[in-house]
Steps between C-alpha positions, in 0.01 A plus 500: 500500500284493815459823694347531849354841587425559869281784625314468173184678616681829560572783258815360342378142507188592306708696251730201449190290425420744220859525377534120488193448282616317189841424649665175397600453864266346756406742778349371826340775709457458875397710795466424870201267454704286262845527658585659834855615439552560872474119541852375433400135456217586261735710287762224488239240400354727229836573340624142532194346335432739212825532305493879486772684311421846636326643808366856482412628847243780489375443856575771756368693797476850352301713745781737599326663798337188645831315481613713796232327709526158334875452491488125562253436217691728262826320583337162448370585153774733376800307635428155643275395211759631255764289672278194462467558126865586449625196693271271299617666178861430595425142607323408176694712251223751428558864404336740745362839390408713801334844513640758742458872553653847496426514875829324568648847434263664746752691704723623219504861386601680182345543158692249289319191365576192710725236346503136600839542667397790724499428877157423644355662812132419561324706768171314556387144566384449142835599353693303763302181439534533124876540544501188717332324209776611263759378748326163529517457123873575496571273796320208335750493214229434243513637146294814552390828353366767736292775339458813710207714394305802628160672503328198346147533362271307265139422417496247786457528877550814705756752381568873476359545150165340582477691826571833333256428217231460765601801709546743212158403364322541834685772695490874424854545637796276573844549654787279383863507609750654260822443700525126425636427154522173310371318193157337462530143371228327300500140623418376151828644371695314770304181432574524128872533574499198731319282245730621220812418700367153576395446138838611368679272749736788571447480876717193550830675439422832667417458869508804727303805608322715242295818522179547303253785491360702216705786357469853631462672836211664686362574845183345640335835428606491133388139480155591631467798265568274201257233624222759529574662165513170310175386662329834439448568872561872456260629767724392787734773628827311562746687719862415595591456867791389718537148637471621858138593432426127484677349803619142447679248723748447215745747349450453127781561250509862384682408177450145381587482132654174382781486243398243236819493294594148609172327411471686167849410384507145637167388354468743208165647604328831441326660797181703438464856630277516805225719354462275195448196722264691728278584202482130407401399851231765537363417153467135604333594828251727320417230248433248776271724707 
């Protein structure tokens, strides 16, 4: 089986590289220098000529604040490029696996984990463009799986864990919001699930939207406290604060926990607890210093 991975130089793409090591399937990793997915003709040619069985789209515009200023670019990458891939997948009979986000629920309130069937209500450009991407996949009619995830981090690129490791090791005091709650997600765990589903061939008969994050719940403040403790950065005085102390052009979800019942039962997977995965990531980062 031939698998195309787009956005392969990002967090999830790099983790899929690692997860696919030793796989019996053939993985082809591309990023913008290899394939510009905003170029509809280039996408069509690539899919037509390479006999792919699966496309995994990891490419996305993910800077939530800057998206408010760069709406057109965010729409092009998060929606138009997705449409290009989905339409090609439909045309050539390829299964499309697309990564989306909890931000599609941006405007919803309450403290119940979000199911796949819950109404969406994004409040910022990032969430809106990611929702447009989901809609493009559905409209294409291709065989598709959409994985919504949240609070993604890894050993690669820029992310919250790496930022907080730096800040808690260099700052005497730090304020972190405690009134936004969700679940940190180790990108390697999501990558392992994607590769397993492809390897098991179980994806073909189960299209639809699925939620994936690690197990458990915490605030950004709790997340930071655990990062510092695991890393041994105990000299930093980490204090909780309200979101309004850090003004943002985007209203972020106050409760953004994803219900993972569907993906666990459909594909028979176990989901690691968030602190266990965080320890693995920090251990890897420390070993590679």
